[in-house]
C-alpha positions in Angstrom: 136.9 79.5 112.6 134.8 79.6 109.1 133.4 76.1 109.7 131.9 76.8 113.2 130.3 79.9 111.9 128.8 78.0 109.1 127.6 75.3 111.7 125.8 77.9 114.0 124.4 79.3 110.6 122.8 75.8 109.8 121.8 75.2 112.9 119.9 78.6 113.4 118.2 78.2 109.7 117.2 74.7 110.8 115.3 75.8 114.5 113.4 78.4 112.0 112.7 76.4 109.4 111.6 73.9 112.4 109.8 76.7 114.2 107.7 78.0 111.3 106.8 74.1 109.8 104.9 73.8 113.4 101.4 74.1 112.5 99.2 75.7 115.1 95.8 75.3 113.6 94.4 72.6 110.6 91.2 73.3 109.1 88.7 72.2 105.8 86.4 74.1 104.1 84.3 73.0 101.5 84.0 75.9 98.8 80.7 75.9 96.5 82.6 78.7 94.0 86.3 79.0 92.3 87.9 82.0 94.4 91.5 83.3 94.1 94.2 83.0 97.0 97.8 83.0 97.0 98.3 84.4 93.3 96.1 82.3 91.5 92.4 81.2 90.8 91.3 77.9 92.7 88.3 75.7 91.5 85.3 75.1 93.5 86.2 72.1 95.7 87.3 70.4 99.5 90.8 72.7 100.6 92.6 72.4 104.1 94.3 75.2 105.2 97.3 75.2 107.5 98.0 78.3 109.7 101.0 79.1 111.5 100.2 82.5 113.2 103.5 82.7 114.4 104.7 82.6 111.5 102.0 84.8 109.9 102.2 81.9 107.2 99.6 79.4 105.7 99.3 76.8 103.6 96.3 75.8 100.8 95.7 72.8 99.7 93.4 70.5 97.6 94.0 67.2 95.8 93.1 69.0 92.5 96.3 71.5 92.6 99.8 71.9 94.1 99.8 73.5 97.8 100.3 76.7 98.0 102.1 78.8 100.9 100.8 82.8 101.6 100.9 85.2 103.9 98.8 86.1 107.0 98.2 88.5 109.6 97.7 86.5 112.0 96.5 87.1 115.9 94.9 85.3 118.8 91.5 85.9 120.1 88.9 84.1 121.9 87.9 80.7 121.2 84.5 81.1 119.6 84.2 77.8 119.4 83.5 77.5 115.1 85.9 78.4 112.4 84.9 80.3 109.7 86.1 80.9 106.4 85.7 84.8 105.3 85.3 85.1 101.5 84.6 88.5 99.5 83.1 89.2 96.1 84.1 91.8 93.6 82.4 91.9 90.6 81.7 87.9 89.7 85.4 86.6 91.3 85.1 85.4 94.9 88.7 86.1 97.2 89.6 84.7 100.4 90.2 87.4 103.2 89.8 85.9 106.0 90.3 82.4 108.8 88.2 82.9 111.9 87.7 81.2 115.0 89.3 78.6 116.9 91.1 80.8 118.8 92.6 82.5 115.5 92.0 86.1 113.5 94.4 85.3 110.5 93.6 88.0 107.9 94.4 87.0 104.5 97.5 89.0 102.7 96.4 90.1 99.2 98.7 88.8 96.2 98.8 90.1 93.0 96.0 88.4 91.5 94.0 89.2 94.6 94.7 92.8 94.6 94.1 93.3 90.5 90.7 91.7 91.9 90.2 94.0 94.9 90.7 97.2 93.2 87.2 96.8 92.0 83.9 97.6 94.1 83.1 94.9 96.5 79.6 93.7 95.8 79.3 90.6 98.8 81.0 88.9 101.2 80.4 84.6 102.3 81.4 83.0 104.9 82.0 79.5 104.9 81.8 76.9 108.2 85.4 75.3 108.5 86.3 71.8 110.3 89.2 71.7 112.6 91.6 68.8 111.9 93.2 67.2 114.9 
């Protein structure tokens, strides 16, 4: 009986992992400034974002750094065609705040580092055009 329960739990975990691994949307963006996201500061450069609105998880990738997983409040919106990655500036720091377009509205949940930066007054925002990947 215990062996059967373990098998069922294992199957349920595999199903959950495979469902969360299904990436709904992939985008690529060239960021010309350093920014905070997923609990760390990232240098300017080319980034890929894998977004799964069903699980609320997203992954940030770059060639210069280890990939990081972060939480989002994701939902669907009408597809406007283009995708934009939105950053907000707080003093001299930029923070990744949202990915919008392509049928998605993804608001990034701030981690501890981002919350510390956000505690200062916002001083601007900037949206960068992202490119969808197949």
